[in-house]
A tleap script that builds the chain and sets N, CA, C and O, in Angstrom:
source leaprc.protein.ff14SB
mol = sequence {
  NMET LYS LYS LYS LYS LYS PRO ILE GLN THR
  THR SER LYS GLY ASN ALA VAL SER ARG LYS
  ARG ASN ARG LEU ALA VAL VAL LEU LEU ALA
  GLY PHE VAL VAL LEU VAL PHE GLY GLY ALA
  PHE LEU GLU ILE SER ALA ILE MET ALA ALA
  GLY LEU ILE CYS ALA VAL CYS GLY PHE ILE
  LEU MET PHE THR THR ASN ARG CYS PRO TYR
  CYS ARG LYS TYR PHE SER GLY LEU TYR TRP
  SER GLU SER ALA GLY TYR CYS SER LYS CYS
  GLY GLY LYS ILE PHE PHE ASP ASP GLU CVAL
}
set mol.1.N position { 62.941 107.038 107.851 }
set mol.1.CA position { 63.705 107.473 108.981 }
set mol.1.C position { 64.116 106.251 109.801 }
set mol.1.O position { 63.278 105.416 110.143 }
set mol.2.N position { 65.400 106.150 110.112 }
set mol.2.CA position { 65.914 105.023 110.873 }
set mol.2.C position { 65.693 105.240 112.365 }
set mol.2.O position { 65.939 106.324 112.896 }
set mol.3.N position { 65.227 104.197 113.023 }
set mol.3.CA position { 65.089 104.251 114.463 }
set mol.3.C position { 66.411 103.860 115.096 }
set mol.3.O position { 67.112 102.974 114.607 }
set mol.4.N position { 66.738 104.524 116.175 }
set mol.4.CA position { 67.954 104.185 116.894 }
set mol.4.C position { 67.679 102.942 117.729 }
set mol.4.O position { 66.772 102.929 118.560 }
set mol.5.N position { 68.473 101.893 117.501 }
set mol.5.CA position { 68.278 100.644 118.216 }
set mol.5.C position { 68.825 100.748 119.623 }
set mol.5.O position { 69.884 101.330 119.859 }
set mol.6.N position { 68.085 100.176 120.546 }
set mol.6.CA position { 68.543 100.100 121.920 }
set mol.6.C position { 69.506 98.926 122.035 }
set mol.6.O position { 69.227 97.854 121.498 }
set mol.7.N position { 70.628 99.100 122.721 }
set mol.7.CA position { 71.585 97.990 122.818 }
set mol.7.C position { 71.008 96.827 123.601 }
set mol.7.O position { 70.264 97.013 124.564 }
set mol.8.N position { 71.356 95.646 123.181 }
set mol.8.CA position { 70.941 94.442 123.871 }
set mol.8.C position { 71.915 94.202 125.015 }
set mol.8.O position { 73.127 94.177 124.804 }
set mol.9.N position { 71.400 94.029 126.208 }
set mol.9.CA position { 72.250 93.812 127.369 }
set mol.9.C position { 72.491 92.322 127.542 }
set mol.9.O position { 71.638 91.614 128.077 }
set mol.10.N position { 73.622 91.849 127.105 }
set mol.10.CA position { 73.968 90.440 127.266 }
set mol.10.C position { 75.324 90.332 127.929 }
set mol.10.O position { 76.071 91.308 128.009 }
set mol.11.N position { 75.631 89.152 128.397 }
set mol.11.CA position { 76.932 88.928 129.017 }
set mol.11.C position { 77.676 87.783 128.342 }
set mol.11.O position { 78.576 87.195 128.941 }
set mol.12.N position { 77.320 87.467 127.131 }
set mol.12.CA position { 78.018 86.389 126.446 }
set mol.12.C position { 79.413 86.845 126.049 }
set mol.12.O position { 79.657 88.041 125.889 }
set mol.13.N position { 80.318 85.906 125.894 }
set mol.13.CA position { 81.697 86.263 125.534 }
set mol.13.C position { 81.788 86.933 124.174 }
set mol.13.O position { 82.764 87.632 123.900 }
set mol.14.N position { 80.792 86.738 123.312 }
set mol.14.CA position { 80.787 87.385 122.010 }
set mol.14.C position { 80.598 88.887 122.110 }
set mol.14.O position { 80.973 89.617 121.192 }
set mol.15.N position { 80.027 89.360 123.197 }
set mol.15.CA position { 79.802 90.788 123.395 }
set mol.15.C position { 80.737 91.376 124.440 }
set mol.15.O position { 80.400 92.364 125.093 }
set mol.16.N position { 81.901 90.779 124.600 }
set mol.16.CA position { 82.849 91.247 125.608 }
set mol.16.C position { 84.108 91.783 124.928 }
set mol.16.O position { 84.461 91.380 123.820 }
set mol.17.N position { 84.767 92.698 125.624 }
set mol.17.CA position { 86.016 93.292 125.160 }
set mol.17.C position { 87.163 92.511 125.785 }
set mol.17.O position { 87.118 92.192 126.974 }
set mol.18.N position { 88.178 92.203 125.010 }
set mol.18.CA position { 89.300 91.422 125.504 }
set mol.18.C position { 90.248 92.280 126.331 }
set mol.18.O position { 90.847 93.226 125.820 }
set mol.19.N position { 90.378 91.947 127.605 }
set mol.19.CA position { 91.290 92.673 128.480 }
set mol.19.C position { 92.740 92.392 128.086 }
set mol.19.O position { 93.586 93.285 128.153 }
set mol.20.N position { 93.028 91.163 127.677 }
set mol.20.CA position { 94.396 90.810 127.285 }
set mol.20.C position { 94.840 91.611 126.065 }
set mol.20.O position { 95.974 92.086 126.013 }
set mol.21.N position { 93.956 91.762 125.090 }
set mol.21.CA position { 94.319 92.543 123.901 }
set mol.21.C position { 94.496 94.012 124.230 }
set mol.21.O position { 95.365 94.676 123.664 }
set mol.22.N position { 93.675 94.529 125.147 }
set mol.22.CA position { 93.841 95.916 125.579 }
set mol.22.C position { 95.198 96.122 126.217 }
set mol.22.O position { 95.887 97.096 125.914 }
set mol.23.N position { 95.587 95.217 127.094 }
set mol.23.CA position { 96.876 95.352 127.768 }
set mol.23.C position { 98.040 95.142 126.811 }
set mol.23.O position { 99.070 95.805 126.928 }
set mol.24.N position { 97.881 94.225 125.865 }
set mol.24.CA position { 98.936 94.018 124.873 }
set mol.24.C position { 99.145 95.273 124.032 }
set mol.24.O position { 100.281 95.620 123.708 }
set mol.25.N position { 98.066 95.950 123.678 }
set mol.25.CA position { 98.185 97.195 122.914 }
set mol.25.C position { 98.948 98.248 123.704 }
set mol.25.O position { 99.771 98.969 123.141 }
set mol.26.N position { 98.681 98.344 125.003 }
set mol.26.CA position { 99.392 99.312 125.839 }
set mol.26.C position { 100.871 98.954 125.939 }
set mol.26.O position { 101.733 99.830 125.883 }
set mol.27.N position { 101.161 97.663 126.087 }
set mol.27.CA position { 102.565 97.226 126.169 }
set mol.27.C position { 103.297 97.515 124.860 }
set mol.27.O position { 104.447 97.953 124.879 }
set mol.28.N position { 102.646 97.275 123.734 }
set mol.28.CA position { 103.274 97.569 122.437 }
set mol.28.C position { 103.542 99.061 122.274 }
set mol.28.O position { 104.592 99.450 121.762 }
set mol.29.N position { 102.603 99.897 122.704 }
set mol.29.CA position { 102.814 101.338 122.591 }
set mol.29.C position { 103.899 101.819 123.557 }
set mol.29.O position { 104.644 102.745 123.235 }
set mol.30.N position { 103.993 101.203 124.731 }
set mol.30.CA position { 105.086 101.545 125.645 }
set mol.30.C position { 106.422 101.074 125.072 }
set mol.30.O position { 107.438 101.753 125.221 }
set mol.31.N position { 106.421 99.912 124.417 }
set mol.31.CA position { 107.630 99.422 123.759 }
set mol.31.C position { 108.088 100.352 122.654 }
set mol.31.O position { 109.286 100.532 122.437 }
set mol.32.N position { 107.133 100.941 121.959 }
set mol.32.CA position { 107.454 101.925 120.924 }
set mol.32.C position { 108.261 103.077 121.517 }
set mol.32.O position { 109.287 103.477 120.966 }
set mol.33.N position { 107.790 103.600 122.635 }
set mol.33.CA position { 108.469 104.741 123.254 }
set mol.33.C position { 109.885 104.359 123.670 }
set mol.33.O position { 110.839 105.090 123.401 }
set mol.34.N position { 110.014 103.212 124.326 }
set mol.34.CA position { 111.329 102.775 124.805 }
set mol.34.C position { 112.282 102.535 123.635 }
set mol.34.O position { 113.428 102.982 123.661 }
set mol.35.N position { 111.806 101.831 122.614 }
set mol.35.CA position { 112.691 101.505 121.483 }
set mol.35.C position { 113.078 102.733 120.668 }
set mol.35.O position { 114.227 102.858 120.243 }
set mol.36.N position { 112.139 103.628 120.449 }
set mol.36.CA position { 112.469 104.815 119.642 }
set mol.36.C position { 113.450 105.720 120.381 }
set mol.36.O position { 114.434 106.181 119.801 }
set mol.37.N position { 113.181 105.971 121.657 }
set mol.37.CA position { 114.108 106.825 122.403 }
set mol.37.C position { 115.450 106.135 122.636 }
set mol.37.O position { 116.499 106.777 122.582 }
set mol.38.N position { 115.415 104.830 122.896 }
set mol.38.CA position { 116.668 104.087 123.052 }
set mol.38.C position { 117.464 104.049 121.772 }
set mol.38.O position { 118.686 104.201 121.791 }
set mol.39.N position { 116.777 103.844 120.645 }
set mol.39.CA position { 117.457 103.841 119.351 }
set mol.39.C position { 118.020 105.202 118.985 }
set mol.39.O position { 119.090 105.298 118.383 }
set mol.40.N position { 117.295 106.260 119.349 }
set mol.40.CA position { 117.792 107.612 119.075 }
set mol.40.C position { 118.994 107.925 119.956 }
set mol.40.O position { 119.949 108.556 119.503 }
set mol.41.N position { 118.953 107.489 121.207 }
set mol.41.CA position { 120.068 107.738 122.119 }
set mol.41.C position { 121.317 106.982 121.677 }
set mol.41.O position { 122.427 107.512 121.724 }
set mol.42.N position { 121.118 105.728 121.245 }
set mol.42.CA position { 122.258 104.918 120.808 }
set mol.42.C position { 122.607 105.112 119.333 }
set mol.42.O position { 123.597 104.569 118.842 }
set mol.43.N position { 121.794 105.880 118.645 }
set mol.43.CA position { 121.963 106.162 117.215 }
set mol.43.C position { 121.965 104.887 116.375 }
set mol.43.O position { 122.802 104.718 115.488 }
set mol.44.N position { 121.027 104.000 116.662 }
set mol.44.CA position { 120.864 102.748 115.916 }
set mol.44.C position { 119.477 102.772 115.274 }
set mol.44.O position { 118.459 102.691 115.961 }
set mol.45.N position { 119.458 102.882 113.970 }
set mol.45.CA position { 118.178 103.029 113.278 }
set mol.45.C position { 117.362 101.741 113.265 }
set mol.45.O position { 116.139 101.800 113.139 }
set mol.46.N position { 118.000 100.586 113.390 }
set mol.46.CA position { 117.256 99.321 113.407 }
set mol.46.C position { 116.373 99.222 114.650 }
set mol.46.O position { 115.264 98.693 114.584 }
set mol.47.N position { 116.858 99.725 115.768 }
set mol.47.CA position { 116.059 99.723 116.995 }
set mol.47.C position { 114.886 100.683 116.852 }
set mol.47.O position { 113.782 100.391 117.311 }
set mol.48.N position { 115.119 101.821 116.221 }
set mol.48.CA position { 114.036 102.779 115.999 }
set mol.48.C position { 112.987 102.199 115.054 }
set mol.48.O position { 111.793 102.437 115.236 }
set mol.49.N position { 113.421 101.444 114.051 }
set mol.49.CA position { 112.476 100.811 113.124 }
set mol.49.C position { 111.640 99.760 113.851 }
set mol.49.O position { 110.447 99.625 113.580 }
set mol.50.N position { 112.254 99.016 114.771 }
set mol.50.CA position { 111.499 98.036 115.566 }
set mol.50.C position { 110.464 98.747 116.431 }
set mol.50.O position { 109.361 98.239 116.631 }
set mol.51.N position { 110.819 99.909 116.937 }
set mol.51.CA position { 109.865 100.704 117.714 }
set mol.51.C position { 108.688 101.158 116.885 }
set mol.51.O position { 107.553 101.154 117.361 }
set mol.52.N position { 108.942 101.547 115.661 }
set mol.52.CA position { 107.845 101.956 114.779 }
set mol.52.C position { 106.934 100.781 114.432 }
set mol.52.O position { 105.721 100.946 114.308 }
set mol.53.N position { 107.519 99.600 114.275 }
set mol.53.CA position { 106.708 98.404 114.025 }
set mol.53.C position { 105.825 98.112 115.237 }
set mol.53.O position { 104.659 97.749 115.082 }
set mol.54.N position { 106.377 98.269 116.445 }
set mol.54.CA position { 105.576 98.097 117.669 }
set mol.54.C position { 104.417 99.094 117.708 }
set mol.54.O position { 103.303 98.743 118.097 }
set mol.55.N position { 104.683 100.327 117.305 }
set mol.55.CA position { 103.635 101.345 117.322 }
set mol.55.C position { 102.518 101.004 116.351 }
set mol.55.O position { 101.342 101.120 116.697 }
set mol.56.N position { 102.865 100.589 115.152 }
set mol.56.CA position { 101.847 100.240 114.161 }
set mol.56.C position { 101.002 99.068 114.654 }
set mol.56.O position { 99.776 99.096 114.557 }
set mol.57.N position { 101.663 98.039 115.182 }
set mol.57.CA position { 100.924 96.880 115.711 }
set mol.57.C position { 100.042 97.276 116.889 }
set mol.57.O position { 98.905 96.817 116.994 }
set mol.58.N position { 100.551 98.116 117.768 }
set mol.58.CA position { 99.783 98.570 118.927 }
set mol.58.C position { 98.557 99.369 118.534 }
set mol.58.O position { 97.479 99.166 119.093 }
set mol.59.N position { 98.710 100.285 117.569 }
set mol.59.CA position { 97.568 101.083 117.134 }
set mol.59.C position { 96.525 100.227 116.419 }
set mol.59.O position { 95.325 100.417 116.620 }
set mol.60.N position { 96.965 99.300 115.598 }
set mol.60.CA position { 96.012 98.416 114.918 }
set mol.60.C position { 95.243 97.591 115.940 }
set mol.60.O position { 94.022 97.465 115.852 }
set mol.61.N position { 95.956 97.033 116.904 }
set mol.61.CA position { 95.301 96.239 117.942 }
set mol.61.C position { 94.365 97.088 118.788 }
set mol.61.O position { 93.274 96.640 119.142 }
set mol.62.N position { 94.776 98.306 119.117 }
set mol.62.CA position { 93.954 99.185 119.931 }
set mol.62.C position { 92.658 99.566 119.211 }
set mol.62.O position { 91.582 99.539 119.809 }
set mol.63.N position { 92.762 99.914 117.947 }
set mol.63.CA position { 91.575 100.354 117.225 }
set mol.63.C position { 90.651 99.203 116.843 }
set mol.63.O position { 89.461 99.427 116.623 }
set mol.64.N position { 91.164 97.983 116.759 }
set mol.64.CA position { 90.284 96.851 116.476 }
set mol.64.C position { 89.706 96.254 117.751 }
set mol.64.O position { 88.633 95.651 117.710 }
set mol.65.N position { 90.388 96.405 118.882 }
set mol.65.CA position { 89.930 95.827 120.141 }
set mol.65.C position { 88.937 96.725 120.858 }
set mol.65.O position { 87.940 96.233 121.386 }
set mol.66.N position { 89.179 98.005 120.892 }
set mol.66.CA position { 88.346 98.923 121.666 }
set mol.66.C position { 87.142 99.398 120.871 }
set mol.66.O position { 87.028 100.577 120.534 }
set mol.67.N position { 86.264 98.483 120.582 }
set mol.67.CA position { 85.021 98.788 119.885 }
set mol.67.C position { 83.853 98.330 120.741 }
set mol.67.O position { 83.886 97.247 121.326 }
set mol.68.N position { 82.839 99.146 120.810 }
set mol.68.CA position { 81.624 98.760 121.520 }
set mol.68.C position { 80.989 97.589 120.777 }
set mol.68.O position { 80.836 97.657 119.558 }
set mol.69.N position { 80.613 96.512 121.478 }
set mol.69.CA position { 80.010 95.370 120.791 }
set mol.69.C position { 78.606 95.644 120.263 }
set mol.69.O position { 78.067 94.852 119.490 }
set mol.70.N position { 78.014 96.761 120.674 }
set mol.70.CA position { 76.651 97.085 120.242 }
set mol.70.C position { 76.630 98.031 119.049 }
set mol.70.O position { 75.979 97.745 118.044 }
set mol.71.N position { 77.339 99.160 119.150 }
set mol.71.CA position { 77.310 100.153 118.064 }
set mol.71.C position { 78.582 100.142 117.223 }
set mol.71.O position { 78.632 100.818 116.196 }
set mol.72.N position { 79.620 99.390 117.627 }
set mol.72.CA position { 80.893 99.244 116.917 }
set mol.72.C position { 81.680 100.552 116.833 }
set mol.72.O position { 82.545 100.689 115.968 }
set mol.73.N position { 81.400 101.507 117.708 }
set mol.73.CA position { 82.157 102.759 117.755 }
set mol.73.C position { 83.376 102.580 118.657 }
set mol.73.O position { 83.360 101.767 119.581 }
set mol.74.N position { 84.433 103.349 118.381 }
set mol.74.CA position { 85.664 103.266 119.157 }
set mol.74.C position { 85.476 103.945 120.514 }
set mol.74.O position { 84.853 105.004 120.592 }
set mol.75.N position { 86.000 103.354 121.565 }
set mol.75.CA position { 86.044 103.986 122.871 }
set mol.75.C position { 87.444 103.807 123.438 }
set mol.75.O position { 88.204 102.960 122.970 }
set mol.76.N position { 87.784 104.607 124.448 }
set mol.76.CA position { 89.149 104.544 124.986 }
set mol.76.C position { 89.131 104.614 126.504 }
set mol.76.O position { 88.101 104.902 127.115 }
set mol.77.N position { 90.278 104.347 127.101 }
set mol.77.CA position { 90.456 104.537 128.525 }
set mol.77.C position { 90.118 103.359 129.401 }
set mol.77.O position { 89.861 103.547 130.590 }
set mol.78.N position { 90.106 102.151 128.869 }
set mol.78.CA position { 89.700 100.998 129.662 }
set mol.78.C position { 90.834 100.026 129.924 }
set mol.78.O position { 90.581 98.909 130.375 }
set mol.79.N position { 92.038 100.397 129.666 }
set mol.79.CA position { 93.133 99.436 129.639 }
set mol.79.C position { 93.365 98.718 130.961 }
set mol.79.O position { 93.568 97.503 130.966 }
set mol.80.N position { 93.342 99.427 132.068 }
set mol.80.CA position { 93.712 98.805 133.338 }
set mol.80.C position { 92.583 98.857 134.361 }
set mol.80.O position { 92.786 98.449 135.505 }
set mol.81.N position { 91.403 99.343 133.989 }
set mol.81.CA position { 90.307 99.439 134.950 }
set mol.81.C position { 89.721 98.066 135.246 }
set mol.81.O position { 89.879 97.124 134.469 }
set mol.82.N position { 89.038 97.969 136.390 }
set mol.82.CA position { 88.479 96.683 136.793 }
set mol.82.C position { 87.242 96.305 135.997 }
set mol.82.O position { 87.041 95.127 135.701 }
set mol.83.N position { 86.405 97.281 135.641 }
set mol.83.CA position { 85.247 96.968 134.812 }
set mol.83.C position { 85.226 97.931 133.636 }
set mol.83.O position { 85.698 99.064 133.730 }
set mol.84.N position { 84.680 97.468 132.547 }
set mol.84.CA position { 84.721 98.257 131.327 }
set mol.84.C position { 83.751 99.425 131.365 }
set mol.84.O position { 84.031 100.467 130.772 }
set mol.85.N position { 82.633 99.286 132.037 }
set mol.85.CA position { 81.695 100.397 132.148 }
set mol.85.C position { 80.683 100.445 131.028 }
set mol.85.O position { 80.199 99.407 130.577 }
set mol.86.N position { 80.359 101.653 130.573 }
set mol.86.CA position { 79.328 101.865 129.571 }
set mol.86.C position { 79.902 102.599 128.362 }
set mol.86.O position { 80.834 103.393 128.492 }
set mol.87.N position { 79.344 102.328 127.201 }
set mol.87.CA position { 79.740 103.037 125.978 }
set mol.87.C position { 79.201 104.456 126.041 }
set mol.87.O position { 78.022 104.661 126.329 }
set mol.88.N position { 80.043 105.425 125.778 }
set mol.88.CA position { 79.600 106.822 125.820 }
set mol.88.C position { 78.776 107.189 124.592 }
set mol.88.O position { 78.099 108.217 124.587 }
set mol.89.N position { 78.826 106.367 123.559 }
set mol.89.CA position { 78.091 106.668 122.324 }
set mol.89.C position { 76.651 106.134 122.357 }
set mol.89.O position { 75.713 106.856 122.021 }
set mol.90.N position { 76.478 104.846 122.771 }
set mol.90.CA position { 75.133 104.250 122.723 }
set mol.90.C position { 74.578 103.904 124.105 }
set mol.90.O position { 73.387 103.620 124.225 }
set mol.91.N position { 75.409 103.920 125.148 }
set mol.91.CA position { 74.950 103.630 126.496 }
set mol.91.C position { 74.929 102.159 126.865 }
set mol.91.O position { 74.465 101.809 127.950 }
set mol.92.N position { 75.418 101.285 125.991 }
set mol.92.CA position { 75.417 99.854 126.259 }
set mol.92.C position { 76.455 99.475 127.304 }
set mol.92.O position { 77.544 100.048 127.337 }
set mol.93.N position { 76.122 98.506 128.161 }
set mol.93.CA position { 77.064 98.010 129.167 }
set mol.93.C position { 78.131 97.188 128.471 }
set mol.93.O position { 77.824 96.267 127.714 }
set mol.94.N position { 79.390 97.525 128.730 }
set mol.94.CA position { 80.518 96.840 128.112 }
set mol.94.C position { 81.180 95.979 129.172 }
set mol.94.O position { 81.468 96.448 130.273 }
set mol.95.N position { 81.422 94.717 128.839 }
set mol.95.CA position { 82.054 93.779 129.747 }
set mol.95.C position { 83.412 93.379 129.196 }
set mol.95.O position { 83.591 93.283 127.982 }
set mol.96.N position { 84.374 93.143 130.093 }
set mol.96.CA position { 85.601 92.490 129.688 }
set mol.96.C position { 85.336 90.997 129.609 }
set mol.96.O position { 84.421 90.491 130.259 }
set mol.97.N position { 86.125 90.294 128.819 }
set mol.97.CA position { 85.888 88.874 128.617 }
set mol.97.C position { 86.073 88.046 129.878 }
set mol.97.O position { 85.515 86.953 129.970 }
set mol.98.N position { 86.836 88.527 130.852 }
set mol.98.CA position { 86.998 87.757 132.082 }
set mol.98.C position { 85.982 88.151 133.158 }
set mol.98.O position { 86.018 87.613 134.265 }
set mol.99.N position { 85.087 89.074 132.848 }
set mol.99.CA position { 84.012 89.444 133.772 }
set mol.99.C position { 82.763 88.586 133.582 }
set mol.99.O position { 81.927 88.496 134.481 }
set mol.100.N position { 82.639 87.968 132.433 }
set mol.100.CA position { 81.409 87.211 132.149 }
set mol.100.C position { 81.534 85.765 132.547 }
set mol.100.O position { 80.590 84.993 132.375 }
savepdb mol mol.pdb
quit
């Protein structure tokens, strides 16, 4: 039987979430919306394709960036908040890289 490990509470940059990457993911996803709707309005498929590329890059960045450094589970909702808070899965304190 596996014991559930208690998260280690550290403040090193290795255990921090990148605020810049979080914001970049949000900007890419917002760019997706603007480009797809703009391309549909102007009926230009190249602009819509650029929007889809932004969406793919944004989702990849979001899912690789928003991981708890302790349990490696995905979490959401930290893009613009001042502090990252706690992981809802393991309870570990999550820091942004500019907080440490």
